[in-house]
N, C-alpha and C positions, 0 to 999 in steps of 0.2 A: 537625425531623422528629418525628412522633408515635410514642410508645411504648405508648400505651394508648388506649382508646376504641373506638367502633364503627368498623368498616372497611367501606367500600363494596366493595372488591376482595377476593375470596376466592380463594386460590391454586388449589385444586383441589376446592372444595366442603368436605365435612366434614373435620375434623382427621385422623381415622384414615386415610382414603384419601389425603388430601393429603400427609401425611408418609410414608406407607408406599410411595407410588409412587417415592420417592427413597431408601428404605431399602435397605441393602446387607448381605448376610450374608457374613462372612469365615469360611472353612472351614479345617480342619486339612489337613495334607499328604495325608491319604488322601481328602479330599473328602467325608467322612461326618459330621463333627462340627462344630457351630458353635462357634467360639472367641470371636467378638465381632461387633460391628456396625460399620456405616459409613454414609456418606451420599454420594449421587451429586451431583457438582457441575456436570456437563455436559462436553461435548467429550471423553468417554471418560476422565474422571478421577473418582477416589473419594477421599474424606477419611475417615481412620480414625485410631486411636491407634497409635503406634509399638509399644507393648507388646502390642497385639493381633497385629500382624505378627510380632513375636518369638514369641508363643505359637503362631501358625500354623506357624512354621518350626521349632518345638521348641527355641527358644533361651530363655535366662533372660529373665524379664519385662522387666528394665531394661537389657538389652544395648545399648550406646551406638553401636557402629559400624553403618553402613548395610549392609543385605544386598544389595549390588550384584549384579545378575544373577540373584538368586534370585526365583522366582515364587511367588505365593500365589494360591489360588483364591477367587474371589468369586462370589456369586450374587445374584439379585434376586427375593426371595420374592414380591413383589406380582405379578410376571409369571407366577407359578405354576410356576416351573422351578427345580430345584436343580442344574442343569448348571453346572459351575464354569467361569468365564472367567479365564484366566491374567492376572495383573497384576504389574507390577514397580514399584519405588519411583521416583518422580520427584522427590520432596523428602522429606527425613528430618530430623525434629526430635526428638532423644531426650529422655526424661524427665529433669528436673532438680529438685534440691531447692529449696525456697522459704525456706531459712534466712535470716532478716533480717540485713542488715548485712555479708554476706560475698559474695564472688563466686559465681556459679552453680556448683554441683557436680552431678556425676552422681547421679541417684536410685539408691537401693539397695533391695534386697528388704527389706521390713519397714517402709519409710517409709509413714506414713499420709497425708501430703499431698505432692504434687508438682505440677509444671506442665510446659509444653512437651508432650511425649508425642504428637506428631502425625506422621502419615505420609500423603503424597499419592501415590496409586497411579495408574498409567496402564494402561488395559485393552488387551489384545491384540486383542480382537474387538469388534464392534458390540454395543451394549446392546439389550435387547428394546424393541419399539416403545412399550410402555406405560410405560416408565421416564421420569421427568421430573426435571430439575434442581431442587434445593431452593431455596426462597425464604428469605432470611435477614433478620433484624432484630436490633437491639441488645438485649442482656439488661439487665433492670432489676429491682430488688427488687420483690417482690409479684406477679410474673408467675406464673400457673398454667401448668405445663408437663407434657408427657407424653413418655415414652421407651418404646422397644420392644426386646424381645429380638432378637438378630440373626436368629433363625429367622423373624421377621416374622409369627408367628401373631397373628390379630386379638385373641385373649384375653391376649396377653403384655404388654399395655400396663401401665405403672406411672406413677401421677400424683404430683406434688409441687408445691411452691411455692418460688420463689427467695427465699432468706433473706439472701443476701449475695453481692455481685459487685463489691466495691470494689477488690480486689487482683487479682493475676494469675489467680487461680482464683475460682470461686464455689461456693456450697453450696446444695443443694436438699434440703429436708426433706419427708418423706412422712408422712402420717397412718397410724395403725394400721388400715388398711382397704385391701382390694384387694391387688394384687401389689406386691412391693418390688423395687427395682432391685438386681440381683445380677450375678455373673459372667455374661458373655454379652451384657450391655447396653453394655459399653465401646465407645465410638465412635458410639453411637446419637445421632441428632439429638434435641434437646429442643424439641418442638413447642409453640408458644404459640398457642392458638386466637384470642385477642384480636388478635394481630398477623398471623395468617394466615401465619406463617413460623416457622422454627426460630430459636432465640436462642442456641444453644450446642450442645456435645456432652458426652456423659458420659465422665468419666475413670475413675472407679471408686467403690467403696463405702468410706466412712470407717469403719474399725474403731475401737472404743473404745481409746484409749491408756491406759497405766497412769497412775493418778492422778486426772485430772479426772472420770472416770466410774466408777460402781460396776458390778460384774458383773451385778446384777439389773436394771439399767436397759436399756431397749430403745432402740436407736439406729437411725433410718432417715435417715441423712445421706449424701448423695451428693456427691462432688467432681466439679465440672464446669468446663469451659472456656467462658467467655462468648464470643459471636461476636466481640466487639471484640478480645478477646485472640487468638483464632484468626486473625483477619484481620491483626493486627499481626505475628504469627509468620510467616504465609505471605508477607506483603509483604517482611519482612526477608530471607527465603530467596530470594524472587523477585528482589530487587535484587542479591543475590550471584550468582545463577545465571540471569540473564535469557537469556543465549544458549542455555543448556541447555534452557530452556523455550520457545525461539523468540520471546521478547519478549512473550508473551501472559501475562495474569494467570493464577494457578493455577486459577482457576475456569473459564477459557475464555470465549470471546466469547458463547456461547449461554446461559451460566448467567444466572440472574436476579440482577441486582445488588441488594444490600441497600440500602434507602433511606439508612441511615447511612453508607454508603460514598460517597455523593454529597457533593461539596464544598458547604458551606453557601451560599457566594456563588452557585454554580451553581443550587442549589435555589431561592434567593430570586429570581434572575433569571428562572428558568423559571416560577415561580408568578406573577410580575408579567406576563409575556407571556401566560400562559394566562388570567389574570384580565381582561386587556384584550380577548382574543379571545372569551372565553366568559363575559361578565359576567352574562348572564341565565340563571337556573336552567334554563329550558326548553332553551336552547341547549346548556348543559352536559350535560343528560340526553341530548339527541339525539346529540351527538358522543361522549359517554362510552360510551353503549351501542354505537354503531357501532364505536368503537375496540376495546371489549372483545370484541365478536363476531368481528371480523376477526383479533384476536390469540388467540382461543380462550380468553379469560379468563372466570372465573365471578365474577359480581358480585351483590350483594344488591339487592332492589328499592329504589327511591328515587332521589333526585337526588345525583349525585356532587359533592363539594366541589372547589374549585380544587386543593387538596392531593392529592385522589384522582387527578385527571387528571395532575398533575405527577409523581406517584409512578410512574404507568404509563410516562410519557414518558421518565423518567430511569432506569428500571430494566428495561425490556423491550426485547428485540431487535426492531428494525423499527418501534417504536412511533411515533417522531417522523415518519418518512416516511409511515406509514399515517395518522397524524393529519392531516398536510398535505394528503393526497389529498382529504379531505372538506371542505376549507375553500373558501369562495367566492373568486373572483379578487381582490377588494379586500383580502382578508386575507392574500394570499400574501406581501406584503412583510414583515409581522410574522412570518409562519410561517417565512420564510427566516432571520430572526434566530434563531428557535428552532432551526432546523437547524444554524446556525453554532454555537450554544451547545452542542448535542449533539455536534458534531464536536470542539469544544474539550475537552469532557468525555470524549472517546473512547467515546461510546455507539455500539455497532456497528449497522450496518444502513442503507446508502445507499438501498436499495430498500424499498418498502412490501411487505406480504404479497402483495398482488395482482400487483404488478410482478415480484416474485420468481417467482411461479408462472407468469406470462406468459413470462418469459425461459426458464424450464425447459421449458415447453411447446414453445418454438421449437427446442429442442436435440434434434434427431434424432440417431441413432447416428453418422452420418457427420459431422455438424456437431460433435458432442462430440469426435471424434477430431482435428478441426482447431483446436479452441478453444485449447489450450495454446500451439501454435505462433503462432496469430494474436495472442494476448495478449503473447507474448514480443516479437513484431515491433512491436506497438503501444507497448510500454513498454521500450525498450532501456536506459533509464538508472535504473531502479528496482532495489532489492535484493530484490524479490519472488522472483526465480527463482534467487537465490544462496544456496546452503546452507552457505556458509562461516560457522563460529561467530565468526570475527573481525569480522563485521559489527556486532556489538554490538546495541543496542536497536532492533529493528525493530517496527513496529506489529502485525505478524502473523507467524505462522510462515512461513519461506521455503517457496516452493512447490517440492516435490521430485517431478519428473516420474517418476523411477525408482521412487518409493515408491507410485505410484498406478497403477491400470489404466485404460487408455483406454476400456474398455467398462463402466466402473463409474460409475453415476450419481452416487455419492457423491463421486467425484473432481471432477466438474463442479461440484457444490454447494460443495465446499471451495474450488475456484479462484474461483468467484463471490464467496464470502465474503471471501477474501483480497483480491481486487481492490476490493471495496467499501471497504476501509480505506485505500486509496491515493487521495489527492485531487489531487496536484499536477501530475504530469508532463505539462505542456501549455504552449503558448505563451501570451503575454499576450492578453487578450480585450478587446472594446470596452466603453467606458463603465464600467469597474470591475465588470462582471458576473462571476459565478463562472467559474472555469476549468472546462474539460471534465474530469470525473472519469475516473480510470483505467479504470473498468469500462466507461463509454461508449466510450472510445477502443478498448478491446479488442473491444467489440461491433461497432463500425464496421469494424474490420479483419476480424472474422469474417464480417460481412455481405458484404464485398467478395469472399469466396471462394465465395459461394452463387449459385445460379441466380436469375434476376431476381425470380421470385415470392417466394422465401424472403428474398432481399435486401430487398425492399420491406417485408416483415413486420418484419424486424429494424430497419429505418429507422423504421417507425412506433413501435416500442418505444422506441428511443433518443430520438426527438423528443418523445414523451410525457414521459419522465423528465426530459429537458432543460428542457421547459417548466415542470415542477413545481419544478425546482431553480433556475430563473431563468437558465439558461445561454443565452447569445446564439446565435441560429441561425447567425450568421456564424462563430462559433467552432466550432460543431459541423460546419459545412460545411467548414472547413479540415481538421478531423480526417478527414472523409469523403474529401476530396481526397487526403490523405496515404495513406489506406487504399487508394484506387483505384490510386495509383501503386505501392504495395507489391504489390497483387494482380497488376498487369501484369508486374512483375518476377518474381513468383512463378510465373506461367504461362510464364516463359522466352521471352517474346516478344523477338525480336531488335531491334526498332525502338526508338529512343530515346523517352522519355516526353513530349517537348515539342519544338517547333521550335528549331533551333540555327543561329546564324550564327557561323561561326568566322572570325576576322580575324587575319591575320599583319601586324604592324606592324614596319617596318624604319626605325629612327631615321635622320634626315638632319640637316643643319645647321639652326641657329636654331629649335629646337623644332618641327620638321616631320617628317612620316612618310610613307613610301610604304606602300601598302595593297593587300592582296589578300584576297578573302573567298570562303567556300564556304557554301552554305545547305543545310540538311537539314530537310525538312518535318515530320519526326517522326511519320510514319504507319506506321513499322515496315518500310518498304521500303528498298531500296538506291538512293536517289535523290539522294544528296549531289552537288552540282554547283557548279562555280566560277561565281560571279556577278560578280566584280570583279577586274581586274588593272590597277593604275595605276603608272606610272613617275613621275608628277608628284607631288612632295611636297605634303602638305596640312597646314594648321595644325589643332590639336585641334577648334576650333569647326566648321571645314569638314568634318572627319571625322565629327563627331556628326551633322551634317545629312545627310551621305551615307549613313551606316549606318542612320540612322532611316528614311530614304526607302526603302532596300532592304527593311527589315523590314516596313514598312507595305505595300509592294507585294507582298511574298511571302506575307504572312499575311492578305491581304484576302479570300481565298477560304475562310477557315476559319470564317466566320460572325461574328455580332455580338460574341461574347465569347470570343476565342481565349485559350488558355493563354499566360501570359507567357513569351516566348522566352528561351533562354539566349543570352548574347553572350560567346563565348570569345575571349580576346585572347591570341595567341601572341607571346611576347616572349623575347628572349635573356636569359640569367641576369643580365647587368649592368643590365638595364632593368626589372626586376620592380617597382621602386618608382615607375614612371611612373603617376600617379594617373588612370588611364583611367576608373575608375568615377566620378570627380568632374568629368570633362569635361562642358561644356554647349555649347549652340549659340549662346551670346551673343545671345539673342533681342532683337529690336527691340520697341518697344511694341506693334506690330501682330502679332508672332509669339507662338506658344505656347512657353514655355520647355521645353526637353528636357534633362534630366540623365541621362546614360547609366546610372549606377548606380541611379537611382530608376525609370527607365523599363523596364529589363531586368535580368535576373539576370546581372550582369557578373562573370566570373571570369577569372583569368589562368592560362596554362599555359606550361610551359618545356620544349619537346621537345629543345632543345639540351643539356639536362642529361643525357639518356640517350645522346646522341652522345658526350659527354665521358666518361661512365661506362657502357659497354655492359652491364656486369653488373648495373646498377640495374634493368634491365627485369624480371627475375624477382622482385626485391624489391618493385617497384612493383605488379606483378600480384598477388602474395601479400598485400601490405598492403591493397590495394583490396578484395580478397575478404573481409577482416575488418572492413570499414568499419562495418558495423552492430553489431558486437560488441566492437570494440576500445575501449580507454580513450583518454584525452586526455593527451598529454605537454605539460607547461607549462615553457618555458624562461624564467627570469627573470634578475635581476641577478646571481645566483650563477653563471650560466653565461656564461663569457667565452671559452672555448677550444673549438676544434673537437673535440678529443679527448674532452671531456666528453660532447658530444652523440653522438659516435660510440659511446661506451660505453653510453649510455642506449638507443640504438636497436638496438644489438647484443644488449643484455640482453633486450629484448622485441621480437621480430621481427614482432609483430602490430600494433604501433602504427601507426595510419593517420592520426591527426589530431594536429597539433602547434601550440601557441600560442607565438609568439615575443614575449616581453615583456621582453627584455634591453635593455641600453644600446644606443642607435642605432648606435654605431661597431662593434658586434659582430654586428649582425643579418644582414648580407649573408654573413658567413663561416659563421655557424651555419645559415643557410638553405641554403647550398651543400652542407653535410653532409647535411641532410635530403633534398635533391634527389638526391644521389648514392646514398643508401640507400633511395630509392624511396618516400618519404613522399608520398602523393597529395594530402593536404589540409593546407595551412599557412595560418595566420591571423596577421596582425600589424597594428599600428596605424601609420598613415602619419605621425602627428605625432611630433615629436622629444621624446617623453616616455618615460621608462623606469620599469617597476615599478608603474605606476599604472593600467594598462588590463587586466591579466590577468583580473580578476574579470568585467569586462564582456564580454571576448572569450569567456571560458568560458561565460557565460550564453547568448551567441549560439549557441555550439556545442551546448550541452546542453539547451536549452529546446525540444526538438522532435526529430523523427527525424533521423538523421545525413544522409540524402540530401535532406532539405529545407533544408539550410543555405544554398545559394545564394539561395533565395527568401526566407529569413529575413533574409539580408543586404540584399536589395533593399528589403524592408519597413522595415528599420532605417534605411537611407539616406534613404528617402522621409520617414520620421517625423522624422529629424534636420533635414531641410529645413523641414518644417512647423513645427518648434519653434524654428528659428533666427530671429534678428532682423536678419539681413543683415550683421552685423559678424563679425569674427574670433571663432571659437568654439573652446572646448576640448572639444567633443563628440567622441565616438568616431568615427574615420574608418577603418574596418577595410578591409584588403586581403585578398582571398581567392584563394589558389592552389588550383584544383580540377582535378586531373588524373585524369580518369575513364579507368581502364584498359580499360573495356568499350567505349569510344568513342575509338579512337586518332585523333589529329589528322590532317587531310588532308595529302598531300604537295604541295609547290609544283610548278608546271609545269616549272620548270627545276631540274635536279638535277645535282650534280657526279658525273660518271660514275665517278670514282675512289673514291667513298665511298657508303655506303648506311646510312640510319637503321635501327637494329635494330627488329625487329617482334616 
């Protein structure tokens, strides 16, 4: 990266206004006197010196302990207001001695050289609209720099040149002309016009020590912290206290990233891609000017270099997405490589500037009120909404609904920004195309709550963004279907979301079964009816033909593309391992093969478990109500006794999903405990393998919404058939018990009058 030479990009025009828009005034306890300076980093955070904070609080200059809970007042002089905004310390790095060859020691009053001395403050209120985050660059010898007094007066600037920055601190010397850096300048950014950025901050003035200097000599030497030292100090604190800062960098996602903070490999990869896309100077000028205009950047006349474009892309929020918008269709494949590069480098901004404004324009007040709930429903498996500090390193701050107001536009902006940083939570997509980003999933769920006209507008937005990102329309369509199902449940409609054929199988001799069946059209009415009662035992292949024929007949009136029906199989507890989902019709060469588990969303249910344990009904209903929010309990080879499972399920009464990956001889007993304690969703592999399928089963459960699991199972079974070679395979053969408490199974025509199934 460059540290000198002409720059095409100018941060905010002239040096004075550019730096002063980020300048902070630190006030004393009374709010009347300026005690020092600071610099705005973005996202409500201010960087200053710890000794400036000590001074503001009336403490000794080099007091080491952090003033936890104490507030200091800061103001933004460029905004023309001295109104103090309260701020508290977010990170504290006390001043240390720079004595060579010894461990770091606390600095003391009278030391003429020290380092550290940093405080990161978090503001309690919003900053004025004219305040901008500072742009940063690496400090180098020979740079001409300018500092300001904390009062921010235009005439208070003091100029100097960097003479040394090889150690932990640097030194800036000033000529005997103009103002000198004095008390009140500590914490000021050191602005370098050539870089269009600050290259460090002021620590203090170096007083002549006894010996090397004579009293008649004039010294204008300032102790400074180079940006590279500041960054290393803040990064060290961030690694220690990531959870306290919500996992975000101290500068916040909206701050301008200094070019030297970009990994060199990422930089070179980016310049190579830009050079391939914009090899011609005219093309660079066209796209460079458009990009600068949309991002609100000031540039000099002339043609930008490849490095100029790369610098914007790797340091500015929304730059890559905005750049991609202006590229022709044949360039999109290369542009998506650039997007992947930015994602790997954690450069924020999934949406372009225009797309971001478009989405905000769609957010009327009532829509904003529904946005957090829709996003939570769309992303049940992310840590975004979890405020627990034990989560560790999250890409963004957890979303705290209690800390925001639903009628505050900034809350919506913050939630959009947080959602932009989550890319994964989505099922596999066709042909290796990108997964549906979390933000688009949330938008689809939000759209499903709107009236048709507003819904269509949201769809247009998400389709446009999906096209730019290369997301397959089929993948977006699946998320849209998920959203529609959620919206139906949200509106508390009583009808089931899809057709359902419920089949009770009674085992007979020689692998045959008697069968009775009930059909529900899924239109929300109470039209479940019995469609089959047979005393004649049938073999599995005959049952497949019979059930398939019933479903084809019953769904023929639903149109050319009906939703895939549920096929619920009621089995007694001893027969839950019957591989109904693998049954096929043993098709002749003239027949079309039909495999039940690939043709329909096949699940098994066990009503007799509630007859055996009547008190399981309340557990069953309570756990089902927590299906969308509960975690997943995984039973593996460590679990061999029923008492272990009993303890786990009694410890957490909300567990609704269990994976059984234990040894085959223990599965039935462990499953019986789960049934008795009302677990509605149980998954296991039919093969005689233990401890090898848990991760695959967990992926099926977690890669999508909880209520979409039966249809994910159907797709998995169909995909396994497509990938098989006709021989015995070790592929995952999952069984799914799906006991929907909102849809109790039908009663048979014949009932023992001495007993009654609990309701």
